[in-house]
VEXGU-404176 format. One record per residue (C-alpha): residue in three letters; y, z, x. Coordinates in steps of 0.25 Angstrom, whole numbers, padded with zeros to 4 digits, always signed. Layout:
BEGIN
ALAYZX ...
END
This chain:
BEGIN
MET-0094+0044-0070 LYS-0096+0048-0084 ASP-0096+0062-0090 PHE-0109+0064-0098 SER-0105+0079-0102 PHE-0105+0073-0117 VAL-0122+0071-0117 THR-0124+0085-0108 ASN-0129+0090-0122 SER-0133+0078-0130 HIS-0147+0077-0135 PRO-0156+0070-0125 ALA-0159+0058-0134 TYR-0144+0053-0132 ILE-0149+0052-0116 GLU-0162+0046-0121 SER-0155+0034-0129 LEU-0147+0033-0116 TYR-0159+0033-0108 ASN-0165+0024-0117 ALA-0153+0015-0115 TYR-0154+0014-0102 ARG-0168+0011-0103 GLU-0166-0002-0110 ASP-0153-0007-0103 PRO-0146+0003-0092 ALA-0133-0006-0094 SER-0132+0001-0108 VAL-0129+0016-0103 ASP-0117+0020-0095 PRO-0119+0018-0079 GLU-0119+0033-0077 TRP-0131+0034-0087 ILE-0139+0022-0080 LYS-0137+0031-0067 PHE-0143+0043-0073 PHE-0154+0036-0080 GLU-0159+0028-0068 GLY-0159+0041-0059 PHE-0166+0049-0070 ASP-0175+0038-0073 PHE-0179+0037-0059 ALA-0180+0051-0056 VAL-0188+0052-0070 SER-0197+0040-0067 ASN-0201+0046-0053 ALA-0204+0061-0058 ASN-0212+0056-0070 GLY-0216+0043-0067 LYS-0211+0038-0078 ALA-0197+0036-0086 GLY-0194+0038-0100 ALA-0208+0046-0105 ALA-0206+0053-0117 ALA-0212+0067-0119 THR-0211+0080-0128 GLY-0198+0085-0127 THR-0193+0075-0117 THR-0183+0063-0118 ALA-0187+0048-0115 LEU-0183+0051-0102 GLY-0195+0060-0099 VAL-0187+0074-0098 SER-0184+0085-0107 ASN-0172+0085-0115 GLU-0166+0098-0108 GLN-0170+0091-0093 LEU-0163+0078-0097 THR-0150+0085-0102 LYS-0150+0093-0089 GLU-0154+0080-0081 LEU-0140+0074-0087 GLY-0133+0087-0083 VAL-0137+0084-0068 TYR-0133+0070-0069 ARG-0120+0074-0075 LEU-0119+0084-0064 ILE-0121+0074-0052 GLN-0110+0064-0059 ALA-0101+0075-0060 TYR-0103+0078-0045 ARG-0100+0064-0044 LYS-0088+0065-0052 LYS-0081+0078-0048 GLY-0089+0083-0036 HIS-0074+0080-0027 LEU-0067+0090-0036 ILE-0076+0101-0030 ALA-0078+0095-0017 LYS-0076+0103-0003 THR-0065+0093+0001 ASN-0054+0104+0005 PRO-0056+0108+0019 ILE-0045+0120+0016 ARG-0045+0125+0002 GLU-0053+0127-0010 ARG-0053+0115-0019 LYS-0045+0117-0032 ASP-0054+0118-0044 ARG-0053+0103-0051 HIS-0064+0107-0062 ALA-0076+0098-0057 ASN-0086+0105-0068 LEU-0096+0104-0059 ASP-0105+0116-0063 LEU-0118+0115-0067 ALA-0114+0120-0082 HIS-0106+0106-0084 PHE-0118+0100-0084 GLY-0127+0107-0093 LEU-0134+0113-0080 THR-0136+0128-0075 ASP-0141+0134-0063 ALA-0154+0136-0069 ASP-0155+0121-0067 LEU-0152+0121-0052 LYS-0167+0121-0047 THR-0171+0111-0059 GLU-0173+0097-0054 PHE-0166+0085-0060 PHE-0168+0069-0059 ALA-0154+0069-0060 GLY-0155+0072-0044 GLN-0159+0057-0043 ILE-0145+0051-0046 VAL-0140+0058-0031 GLY-0152+0054-0024 LEU-0161+0067-0026 GLY-0171+0063-0035 LYS-0175+0075-0044 ALA-0169+0087-0039 PRO-0165+0100-0042 LEU-0153+0103-0049 GLU-0147+0111-0036 LYS-0149+0101-0027 ILE-0143+0089-0035 VAL-0129+0099-0036 GLN-0129+0102-0022 HIS-0130+0087-0019 VAL-0120+0082-0027 LYS-0111+0094-0022 GLU-0114+0089-0008 ILE-0111+0075-0012 TYR-0098+0077-0021 ALA-0093+0091-0018 GLY-0095+0091-0004 LYS-0083+0087+0006 VAL-0082+0074+0000 GLY-0079+0073-0015 ILE-0077+0059-0022 GLU-0068+0054-0033 PHE-0075+0040-0037 THR-0080+0041-0051 TYR-0067+0035-0059 ILE-0072+0023-0052 ASN-0078+0011-0062 ASP-0085+0004-0052 LEU-0100+0008-0052 LYS-0102+0002-0038 LYS-0092+0009-0031 ILE-0096+0023-0039 GLU-0110+0020-0035 TRP-0105+0016-0019 LEU-0098+0029-0019 GLN-0110+0038-0024 LYS-0118+0033-0014 GLU-0108+0035-0003 MET-0107+0050-0007 GLU-0121+0053-0011 THR-0127+0046+0003 THR-0118+0041+0013 LEU-0109+0054+0013 ARG-0121+0063+0014 LYS-0125+0055+0029 PRO-0122+0062+0041 LEU-0112+0055+0052 ALA-0119+0050+0064 ALA-0117+0056+0077 ASP-0108+0047+0082 GLN-0101+0046+0069 LYS-0098+0060+0070 LYS-0093+0059+0084 ARG-0085+0048+0079 VAL-0078+0057+0068 LEU-0077+0069+0078 THR-0070+0061+0088 LYS-0060+0055+0079 LEU-0058+0069+0073 ASN-0055+0075+0087 GLN-0045+0064+0090 GLY-0039+0069+0076 VAL-0038+0082+0079 MET-0036+0081+0094 PHE-0023+0071+0089 GLU-0018+0083+0081 GLN-0019+0094+0091 PHE-0013+0086+0101 LEU+0001+0083+0095 HIS+0001+0097+0089 THR-0001+0102+0104 LYS+0009+0092+0110 TYR+0019+0088+0100 ILE+0020+0104+0093 GLY+0029+0103+0080 GLN+0031+0088+0080 LYS+0029+0082+0067 ARG+0016+0074+0067 PHE+0011+0074+0054 SER-0003+0079+0060 LEU-0017+0077+0054 GLU-0022+0092+0056 GLY-0031+0095+0045 GLY-0035+0079+0042 GLU-0039+0077+0055 THR-0052+0071+0048 THR-0043+0059+0044 ILE-0046+0052+0059 PRO-0060+0051+0058 ALA-0060+0047+0043 LEU-0050+0035+0047 ASP-0059+0032+0059 ALA-0071+0031+0049 MET-0063+0023+0039 ILE-0059+0012+0051 ASN-0074+0013+0056 THR-0081+0011+0043 ALA-0071-0001+0039 ALA-0072-0008+0052 GLU-0088-0008+0048 TYR-0085-0013+0035 GLY-0076-0025+0039 VAL-0063-0019+0040 LYS-0056-0025+0051 GLU-0042-0017+0050 ALA-0037-0005+0044 VAL-0022-0003+0039 ILE-0018+0012+0038 GLY-0008+0019+0030 MET-0004+0034+0031 ALA+0007+0043+0031 HIS+0010+0054+0042 ARG+0000+0064+0042 GLY-0011+0061+0053 ARG-0004+0047+0056 LEU-0003+0050+0072 ASN-0018+0055+0071 VAL-0021+0042+0065 LEU-0014+0032+0074 ALA-0019+0041+0086 ASN-0035+0042+0082 ILE-0037+0030+0073 LEU-0027+0019+0077 GLY-0028+0024+0092 LYS-0013+0024+0095 THR-0011+0031+0107 TYR-0007+0045+0109 GLU+0002+0041+0120 GLN+0009+0031+0108 ILE+0009+0043+0097 PHE+0014+0053+0109 SER+0028+0043+0113 GLU+0030+0045+0097 PHE+0030+0060+0097 GLU+0037+0061+0109 GLY+0049+0052+0104 THR+0047+0043+0117 ALA+0042+0029+0110 VAL+0054+0020+0111 PRO+0058+0015+0097 ASP+0060-0001+0097 THR+0076-0001+0094 THR+0075-0015+0091 MET+0067-0010+0079 GLY+0073+0003+0075 SER+0070+0017+0076 GLY+0055+0018+0073 ASP+0048+0029+0065 VAL+0041+0043+0068 LYS+0027+0043+0074 TYR+0021+0047+0060 HIS+0026+0036+0054 LEU+0021+0024+0064 GLY+0010+0013+0062 PHE+0001+0008+0072 ARG-0011-0003+0072 ALA-0023-0003+0082 SER-0036-0010+0083 ILE-0047+0000+0084 GLN-0062+0000+0088 THR-0073+0007+0077 PRO-0085+0014+0085 ALA-0093+0003+0079 GLY-0085-0007+0087 LYS-0075-0013+0075 GLU-0061-0017+0077 VAL-0051-0011+0067 ASN-0037-0015+0067 VAL-0030-0003+0062 GLN-0015-0002+0057 LEU-0008+0010+0054 THR+0005+0007+0046 PRO+0018+0014+0049 ASN+0023+0024+0037 PRO+0036+0031+0033 SER+0035+0044+0026 HIS+0033+0040+0011 LEU+0019+0042+0016 GLU+0012+0033+0005 VAL+0021+0022+0006 VAL+0012+0016+0016 ASP+0001+0013+0007 PRO+0005+0001+0000 VAL+0010-0005+0015 VAL-0004-0002+0019 VAL-0010-0009+0010 GLY+0000-0021+0011 PHE-0002-0023+0026 ALA-0018-0021+0024 ARG-0017-0033+0012 SER-0008-0043+0020 LYS-0018-0041+0032 ALA-0031-0043+0025 ASP-0024-0056+0019 VAL-0019-0061+0032 ILE-0029-0056+0044 TYR-0042-0054+0034 ASN-0041-0066+0024 SER-0038-0055+0013 ASP-0052-0048+0016 TYR-0049-0034+0012 ASP-0062-0028+0017 GLN-0056-0032+0032 ILE-0044-0022+0032 LEU-0043-0008+0027 PRO-0030-0001+0022 ILE-0032+0015+0023 LEU-0021+0024+0017 LEU-0021+0038+0023 HIS-0014+0047+0012 GLY-0009+0062+0010 ASP-0014+0068-0001 ALA+0001+0072-0006 ALA+0006+0058-0003 ILE-0006+0050-0010 ALA-0005+0059-0022 GLY+0010+0059-0022 GLN+0016+0045-0019 GLY+0015+0033-0030 VAL+0013+0023-0020 VAL-0001+0027-0018 TYR-0003+0024-0033 GLU+0004+0010-0032 VAL-0005+0007-0020 ALA-0018+0011-0028 GLN-0014+0001-0039 MET-0013-0009-0030 SER-0026-0008-0023 LYS-0034-0017-0033 LEU-0023-0028-0034 ARG-0024-0042-0030 GLY-0011-0042-0022 TYR-0013-0029-0016 TYR-0028-0027-0014 THR-0033-0024+0000 GLY-0047-0021-0003 GLY-0045-0005-0004 THR-0038+0005+0004 MET-0044+0018+0010 HIS-0036+0030+0006 PHE-0038+0041+0016 VAL-0029+0055+0010 ILE-0027+0065+0020 ASN-0027+0076+0010 ASN-0019+0088+0017 GLN-0019+0095+0003 ILE-0004+0096+0005 GLY+0010+0087+0004 PHE+0020+0092+0013 THR+0020+0106+0007 THR+0014+0103-0007 ASP+0001+0107-0011 PHE-0008+0097-0017 GLU-0007+0105-0030 ASP+0009+0100-0031 ALA+0007+0087-0026 ARG-0003+0080-0035 SER-0008+0082-0050 SER-0021+0075-0047 ASP-0033+0080-0043 TYR-0033+0074-0029 CYS-0021+0066-0021 THR-0031+0054-0022 SER-0031+0052-0037 VAL-0023+0040-0036 ALA-0038+0033-0032 SER-0043+0034-0046 ILE-0033+0024-0051 VAL-0041+0013-0044 GLN-0054+0019-0043 ALA-0054+0023-0029 PRO-0063+0033-0024 VAL-0059+0045-0018 PHE-0066+0054-0007 HIS-0061+0067-0006 VAL-0065+0073+0008 ASN-0064+0087+0015 GLY-0057+0083+0028 ASP-0063+0095+0036 ASP-0075+0087+0034 VAL-0073+0076+0044 GLU-0088+0069+0042 ALA-0086+0068+0026 THR-0073+0062+0029 VAL-0078+0053+0038 LYS-0090+0048+0029 VAL-0079+0047+0017 ALA-0071+0039+0025 GLU-0082+0029+0028 ILE-0088+0028+0015 ALA-0073+0026+0010 THR-0072+0014+0017 ARG-0083+0008+0014 TYR-0081+0009-0001 ARG-0067+0002+0002 GLN-0075-0009+0009 GLU-0087-0010-0001 PHE-0076-0010-0013 ASN-0063-0013-0008 SER-0057-0002-0016 ASP-0047+0008-0013 ILE-0054+0022-0009 TYR-0047+0036-0005 ILE-0051+0048+0004 ASP-0046+0061+0001 MET-0048+0069+0014 VAL-0043+0085+0010 CYS-0038+0090+0023 TYR-0027+0099+0025 ARG-0014+0097+0034 LYS-0013+0108+0045 HIS+0001+0108+0048 GLY+0013+0106+0038 HIS+0019+0095+0034 ASN+0022+0091+0048 GLU+0019+0101+0061 GLY+0032+0107+0060 ASP+0031+0112+0047 ASP+0024+0125+0042 PRO+0015+0123+0030 LYS+0013+0137+0027 PHE+0025+0138+0021 THR+0020+0130+0009 GLN+0006+0133+0010 PRO+0002+0146+0017 LYS-0011+0147+0012 LEU-0016+0134+0013 TYR-0011+0134+0029 GLU-0016+0146+0032 ALA-0031+0140+0028 ILE-0027+0128+0037 GLU-0023+0135+0049 LYS-0038+0142+0049 HIS-0045+0128+0046 PRO-0051+0121+0058 ASN-0048+0107+0058 PRO-0057+0095+0056 ARG-0062+0093+0071 GLU-0066+0108+0073 ILE-0074+0107+0059 TYR-0082+0095+0063 SER-0086+0099+0077 ARG-0091+0113+0071 GLU-0099+0105+0061 LEU-0104+0095+0070 ILE-0108+0107+0080 ALA-0114+0115+0069 ASN-0123+0102+0065 GLY-0130+0103+0077 ASP-0132+0097+0093 VAL-0128+0083+0090 ASP-0117+0085+0083 ALA-0111+0098+0091 ALA-0113+0088+0105 ILE-0104+0080+0097 ALA-0095+0090+0094 GLN-0095+0097+0107 GLU-0093+0082+0115 MET-0080+0080+0105 GLU-0075+0093+0108 LYS-0073+0092+0121 ALA-0067+0077+0121 PHE-0058+0082+0111 TRP-0052+0092+0119 LYS-0052+0084+0132 ASP-0045+0072+0123 LEU-0034+0082+0119 GLN-0031+0085+0133 GLU-0029+0071+0137 ARG-0021+0070+0125 LEU-0012+0082+0130 ASP-0012+0076+0145 ASN-0008+0064+0139 VAL-0019+0055+0143 LYS-0015+0041+0138 GLN-0024+0032+0127 HIS-0023+0016+0128 PRO-0017+0010+0116 LEU-0030+0002+0109 PRO-0030-0013+0110 TYR-0025-0020+0098 LYS-0026-0034+0094 TYR-0015-0040+0086 GLN-0018-0045+0072 ALA-0013-0060+0068 PRO-0002-0053+0059 GLU+0001-0044+0070 VAL+0004-0057+0079 TRP+0011-0063+0069 TRP+0020-0052+0069 GLN+0021-0051+0083 GLU+0027-0066+0084 LEU+0039-0060+0076 ARG+0049-0052+0082 LYS+0060-0042+0078 SER+0073-0047+0072 THR+0086-0046+0080 SER+0101-0048+0075 GLU+0102-0061+0078 ASP+0089-0066+0068 PHE+0098-0061+0056 VAL+0110-0072+0059 LYS+0105-0083+0052 SER+0092-0085+0045 PRO+0081-0096+0050 ASP+0079-0109+0045 THR+0068-0107+0034 ALA+0070-0121+0028 ILE+0058-0129+0024 SER+0058-0145+0024 LYS+0061-0154+0012 ALA+0044-0158+0013 ASP+0040-0145+0013 LEU+0051-0141+0001 ASP+0044-0153-0006 LYS+0030-0150-0005 LEU+0031-0134-0006 PHE+0039-0136-0019 ALA+0029-0145-0024 ASP+0018-0136-0020 ILE+0024-0124-0027 MET+0027-0132-0040 ALA+0013-0140-0042 ILE+0005-0134-0051 PRO-0013-0136-0051 GLU-0018-0146-0060 GLY-0024-0138-0073 PHE-0015-0125-0070 LYS-0008-0125-0083 THR+0004-0115-0079 LEU+0013-0109-0091 ARG+0021-0118-0097 LYS+0034-0110-0094 VAL+0031-0111-0080 ASP+0027-0125-0080 LYS+0042-0127-0085 LEU+0048-0119-0074 LEU+0040-0126-0063 LYS+0044-0140-0069 ASP+0059-0136-0068 LYS+0059-0131-0054 GLN+0053-0144-0050 LYS+0064-0152-0058 LEU+0074-0143-0051 PHE+0068-0147-0038 ALA+0065-0162-0042 GLU+0080-0165-0048 GLN+0090-0154-0042 GLY+0083-0152-0028 LEU+0083-0137-0031 LEU+0073-0125-0031 ASP+0075-0113-0039 TRP+0071-0099-0035 ALA+0057-0097-0037 SER+0055-0111-0031 GLY+0063-0108-0019 GLU+0055-0095-0017 LEU+0041-0101-0019 LEU+0046-0113-0010 ALA+0047-0101+0002 TYR+0034-0095-0002 ALA+0028-0110-0001 SER+0034-0114+0013 ILE+0030-0100+0019 LEU+0016-0103+0013 GLN+0016-0116+0019 SER+0019-0111+0033 GLY+0005-0103+0032 LYS+0012-0089+0030 ASP+0009-0080+0017 VAL+0016-0077+0006 ARG+0014-0064-0001 LEU+0022-0060-0014 SER+0020-0048-0023 GLY+0028-0040-0035 GLN+0028-0039-0049 ASP+0026-0052-0056 VAL+0029-0061-0044 LYS+0019-0072-0047 ARG+0030-0075-0058 GLY+0041-0070-0052 THR+0047-0057-0058 PHE+0056-0065-0066 SER+0047-0077-0068 HIS+0053-0085-0058 ARG+0042-0087-0047 HIS+0030-0093-0054 ALA+0023-0092-0040 VAL+0010-0090-0048 LEU+0007-0098-0062 ARG-0002-0094-0072 SER-0009-0102-0081 GLU-0006-0103-0095 GLU-0021-0106-0098 ASN-0029-0097-0090 ASP-0019-0087-0082 GLU-0025-0094-0069 GLU-0014-0092-0059 TYR-0008-0103-0049 SER+0001-0100-0036 ARG+0012-0110-0034 LEU+0010-0106-0019 SER-0004-0109-0017 ARG-0005-0123-0013 ILE+0005-0124-0003 GLY-0003-0130+0008 ASP-0017-0130+0013 ASN-0013-0118+0024 GLN-0002-0112+0017 GLY-0002-0097+0018 LYS-0004-0087+0006 PHE+0004-0085-0004 ARG+0001-0070-0011 ILE+0008-0067-0023 TYR+0004-0054-0031 ASN+0010-0049-0044 SER+0010-0034-0040 LEU+0007-0020-0048 LEU+0020-0013-0054 SER+0023-0006-0039 GLU+0036-0008-0030 PHE+0032+0003-0019 ALA+0018-0001-0017 VAL+0019-0016-0019 LEU+0031-0017-0009 GLY+0023-0008+0000 PHE+0010-0018+0000 GLU+0021-0029+0002 TYR+0027-0023+0014 GLY+0013-0019+0020 TYR+0010-0034+0018 SER+0022-0040+0025 ILE+0021-0031+0037 ALA+0005-0034+0040 THR+0009-0050+0042 PRO+0022-0056+0045 ASN+0017-0070+0041 ALA+0018-0067+0026 LEU+0030-0069+0016 THR+0027-0055+0009 ILE+0035-0052-0003 TRP+0037-0042-0014 GLU+0045-0045-0027 ALA+0052-0034-0035 GLN+0053-0038-0051 PHE+0067-0031-0050 GLY+0073-0027-0037 ASP+0075-0013-0040 PHE+0059-0012-0041 MET+0062-0009-0027 ASN+0065+0005-0028 GLY+0051+0009-0032 ALA+0048+0005-0017 GLN+0059+0011-0009 THR+0052+0019+0000 LEU+0045+0005+0006 ILE+0057-0001+0007 ASP+0065+0012+0014 GLN+0052+0014+0022 PHE+0046+0001+0026 ILE+0054-0012+0022 THR+0067-0008+0028 SER+0064+0002+0039 ALA+0049-0003+0045 GLU+0054-0013+0055 THR+0063-0001+0060 LYS+0052+0010+0059 TRP+0040+0003+0063 GLN+0043-0011+0068 LYS+0037-0017+0056 GLN+0041-0030+0051 SER+0041-0034+0038 GLY+0045-0048+0031 LEU+0043-0042+0016 VAL+0052-0048+0005 MET+0056-0040-0006 LEU+0062-0048-0018 LEU+0070-0039-0027 PRO+0078-0044-0038 HIS+0091-0039-0037 GLY+0104-0043-0046 TYR+0113-0038-0057 GLU+0107-0046-0069 GLY+0111-0035-0081 GLN+0096-0030-0081 GLY+0101-0016-0078 PRO+0100-0005-0066 GLU+0085-0006-0062 HIS+0084-0021-0062 SER+0098-0025-0056 SER+0097-0019-0041 ALA+0086-0020-0030 ARG+0095-0010-0022 LEU+0101-0019-0014 GLU+0108-0007-0007 ARG+0097+0000-0002 PHE+0090-0011+0005 LEU+0104-0014+0012 GLN+0106+0001+0015 GLN+0092-0001+0024 CYS+0097-0014+0030 ALA+0098-0013+0046 GLU+0091-0016+0059 TYR+0089-0030+0053 ASN+0077-0024+0044 ILE+0078-0032+0030 PHE+0083-0046+0025 ILE+0090-0042+0012 THR+0093-0054+0004 ASN+0097-0059-0009 CYS+0095-0074-0010 THR+0103-0082-0021 THR+0096-0095-0019 SER+0081-0102-0020 ALA+0083-0107-0004 SER+0088-0094+0000 PHE+0077-0086-0005 PHE+0067-0096+0000 HIS+0074-0095+0015 ALA+0074-0080+0013 LEU+0059-0080+0011 ARG+0055-0089+0022 ARG+0064-0082+0032 GLN+0055-0071+0031 LEU+0044-0077+0038 ALA+0053-0087+0047 LEU+0060-0076+0055 PRO+0052-0072+0067 PHE+0053-0056+0063 ARG+0050-0051+0048 LYS+0061-0043+0038 PRO+0060-0038+0025 MET+0067-0047+0015 ILE+0074-0040+0002 ASN+0080-0050-0008 PHE+0086-0046-0019 SER+0088-0060-0027 PRO+0090-0057-0041 LYS+0083-0062-0052 ALA+0095-0071-0057 ASN+0093-0080-0045 LEU+0078-0083-0050 ARG+0084-0093-0059 HIS+0099-0094-0056 VAL+0100-0110-0053 ARG+0111-0107-0043 SER+0100-0101-0035 TYR+0093-0113-0034 SER+0092-0121-0020 PRO+0094-0135-0015 VAL+0081-0141-0008 THR+0090-0141+0004 ASP+0092-0127+0006 PHE+0077-0125+0009 THR+0075-0137+0017 GLN+0088-0133+0027 GLY+0091-0119+0034 GLY+0088-0104+0030 PHE+0091-0094+0023 LYS+0106-0092+0022 GLU+0110-0077+0021 VAL+0125-0080+0016 LEU+0127-0091+0005 ASP+0141-0096+0006 ASP+0147-0101-0007 PRO+0143-0115-0009 PHE+0155-0117-0021 ILE+0166-0116-0010 THR+0170-0129-0004 GLU+0183-0124+0002 PRO+0182-0111+0010 ALA+0195-0110+0013 ARG+0200-0108-0003 VAL+0190-0095-0004 LYS+0198-0083-0005 LYS+0187-0074-0009 VAL+0172-0073-0005 LEU+0163-0066-0013 LEU+0151-0061-0004 CYS+0138-0058-0013 THR+0124-0057-0014 GLY+0113-0062-0023 LYS+0115-0063-0039 MET+0130-0059-0038 TYR+0133-0073-0030 PHE+0129-0082-0043 ASP+0138-0073-0051 LEU+0151-0074-0042 SER+0147-0089-0040 GLU+0147-0092-0054 LYS+0160-0088-0058 GLN+0166-0094-0046 MET+0161-0109-0050 LYS+0163-0105-0063 GLU+0179-0104-0062 ASP+0178-0112-0049 ARG+0183-0101-0039 LYS+0185-0109-0026 ASP+0192-0097-0019 VAL+0181-0087-0021 ALA+0167-0089-0012 VAL+0155-0083-0016 VAL+0147-0078-0004 ARG+0131-0074-0004 LEU+0125-0064+0005 GLU+0109-0071+0003 GLN+0106-0059+0015 LEU+0112-0046+0015 TYR+0105-0041+0027 PRO+0103-0044+0038 LEU+0119-0046+0034 PRO+0122-0061+0038 ILE+0136-0058+0045 ALA+0137-0071+0052 GLN+0136-0080+0041 LEU+0146-0071+0033 GLU+0156-0072+0043 ALA+0155-0087+0043 ILE+0158-0086+0029 GLN+0170-0077+0030 GLN+0176-0087+0040 LYS+0173-0099+0031 TYR+0181-0089+0021 LYS+0193-0086+0029 GLY+0202-0076+0022 ALA+0195-0074+0009 THR+0192-0060+0003 TRP+0177-0055+0003 PHE+0171-0047-0007 TRP+0157-0042-0008 VAL+0153-0043-0023 GLN+0139-0037-0028 GLU+0133-0034-0041 GLU+0128-0020-0037 PRO+0136-0008-0038 LEU+0146-0005-0026 ASN+0136+0006-0022 MET+0124-0003-0022 GLY+0122-0018-0017 ALA+0126-0023-0004 ALA+0140-0018-0004 GLY+0139-0004+0004 PHE+0129-0013+0014 LEU+0140-0025+0017 GLN+0152-0013+0017 MET+0144-0008+0030 ASN+0140-0021+0035 LEU+0149-0031+0032 LYS+0161-0024+0038 GLN+0167-0036+0045 PHE+0170-0043+0032 ASN+0182-0036+0023 TYR+0177-0037+0009 GLY+0178-0031-0004 VAL+0165-0027-0013 ILE+0164-0031-0028 SER+0152-0025-0036 ARG+0150-0015-0047 ASN+0154+0000-0047 PRO+0147+0010-0041 SER+0135+0014-0048 ALA+0123+0025-0049 ALA+0115+0014-0056 THR+0112+0000-0050 ALA+0117-0009-0063 THR+0120-0006-0077 GLY+0110-0006-0087 TYR+0120-0015-0098 GLY+0119-0030-0098 LYS+0134-0031-0102 VAL+0138-0021-0092 HIS+0131-0028-0081 ALA+0137-0041-0086 GLN+0151-0035-0085 GLU+0149-0029-0073 GLN+0146-0041-0065 GLN+0156-0049-0072 GLU+0165-0038-0067 ILE+0159-0041-0052 ILE+0160-0056-0054 ASP+0175-0055-0059 THR+0181-0046-0049 ALA+0175-0054-0039 PHE+0183-0065-0042 ASN+0195-0060-0045 ILE+0197-0047-0037 
END
């Protein structure tokens, strides 16, 4: 909205000139002036029978100069309330609002108390017609500064602004019907009852209660019910601890019996899958019926203690479901994120996810954000927790509106939830609800909050809960509402007693979706599964066809000359030598998966061309920038190839791709880092989800992470992908750790991801150097026979008996060692590659050890001794006697000086051959 203070004292002739311009061509003036003149013109026409009549001492609008100035002041006042009314709205149920300097006094608009009885045409703008100023002020206060405040004036889209204004000025003021009130009170009763029951039965147990914010339950209920009326078939919810158990019970219908067994520690963990997780981290899924008879699938994703880390996982999960089940119709699936006020303001992934919301590769049709605003984080007051006026200020960066609502006013919160849901469906954009409430207990139920907020918690102790407040309101409102309240009061205590008496609930029936059926067709892994990889070869006929498909360019498409030459070189290599380079082997893997009808999704920074310009999966026309995907013409029934250059984010993008991977097992989902060390910015995702989710939550994922790792003289930031961190987290066959050295090895590793009867994340550490290294090229037979080989023996050795020394290594180190071996014709030294570090291929290594009987073994690595795989191997390869050759222990991963790097690398190679 515009600020019109600059014309407050301007000569009326200025306004007249704008008005005359408006009459001639409305589009020639600012849209806000159009609104003013339309309303004003209409009102004056009705009052005077004409518009623009000139008279002595009047303007061309037919009113006095003084009146025109006053009218404009009233108009500005109305606009100011629309823009800043939220700053004084009565949204805080427990303490006075902080003065945010809204400047809404009459004097700021050239008005005084003497004008309160004067009627103004400007009342027409808010539907009052010509009305006294006091009525206009009262009206806009009720709308924009009551129990609901709205931030939306930073939005540029006029349709959205008008839509929101209409909802605030009409829908929000309509009373709820009797059946709606009964539904609201029922859900509120359930929310309060659940907390009272747990507080009675499990005294002092940590549960992160919703007490003080129980209005969340009817609000979520209203969201889901409204969404169903507007075409939503599925809601995906992500939230942290507070209120999670209540949401599980009263939104998703998880039975009290199931929840109690977790409280009492009697739920038996699946010992084949690991240790489980605490009750307030767990996920759930249910099919629920709305009051209107619609069925909605509701999923609550598991979430660790890193509160907002679940955000990108939820939106990635929703995107995958939309793609797989709903043919990318985002109106049919609704992501809902529940935030705490301290977390949404304090954690950077919230900003990253907001920036994803409108991007082609990460769009989900808009996310609903609901903030349970306790006004405190752990023990930190909001004034110490953020610099912005609101915890939701991040919304403005994507022009998402924010409703601030008093959590004690359950009807207002429910109405806002309904409006916000319809907005999302209407505009497919993000929207935020900031429900201001309080936290009755401390951070957990055993914590005394008075230690840090004595005054605040003195007020909270005396404050009735939202159910009590709403019941009183209903009783005070009249006979019908009183009857509802009294009926529900009896039901409340009856239900609570039944819970205390352990009356059992029946779990809701659930119909599995197609991807969930696909997951059920898979199984858990066993140790036998990792002895040898499955056959993932393709036929020679398929290889020839697929290679031709990925090399073909549509007629008339003029690709860049440099790229065209690269493709011709690859074709020549294949035709004349029967070899496929790294990029061709990779694209061939994708093409073969697509040919089988399964999907491939690849994202990361610059993945279309490849970080190091090797992949060229998507070509660009040098004539018009048109794109052509080389994997778009594999066959009539091919799966979908989705490839997206990502925003400059690791945390959110990796979380999104992980969420995408757990929604369906029939898509190969890949995230590529520009350099492997970039994963440092996503470490929380790796620790809390990728390496541990199967153990904690029985969530399998086939996500692939491509993390270039290799010492190439590029300094400490671009050498190490922290291989040692991943290896430290390896246990219970949780992930694959690979460092492929040939195009065929990479081809089989990728195909293995979907060929196995279970899913495991795979982290591949192949370095940049492999992408164009001539010895990484593979012959056709390596693609048409066998599968992934966890260990590659030395092809240079023809007489095993002559071998006195075995150099065991992985990745780029192989090429450096092998080049010296061949250059000096060292038939007494074998260089053996570990293509897979975890699960460690013990059987294959033992077979090679038998082959080279009597040889001395060394593990050779580029990394310093305190990094890389040395420590992992010393712990897990105890049946071998071997030495370790590496760089000296170091605090930094690598030197930043090229000459020092080269010297260190040469020392490793020389030591390996001369020791």
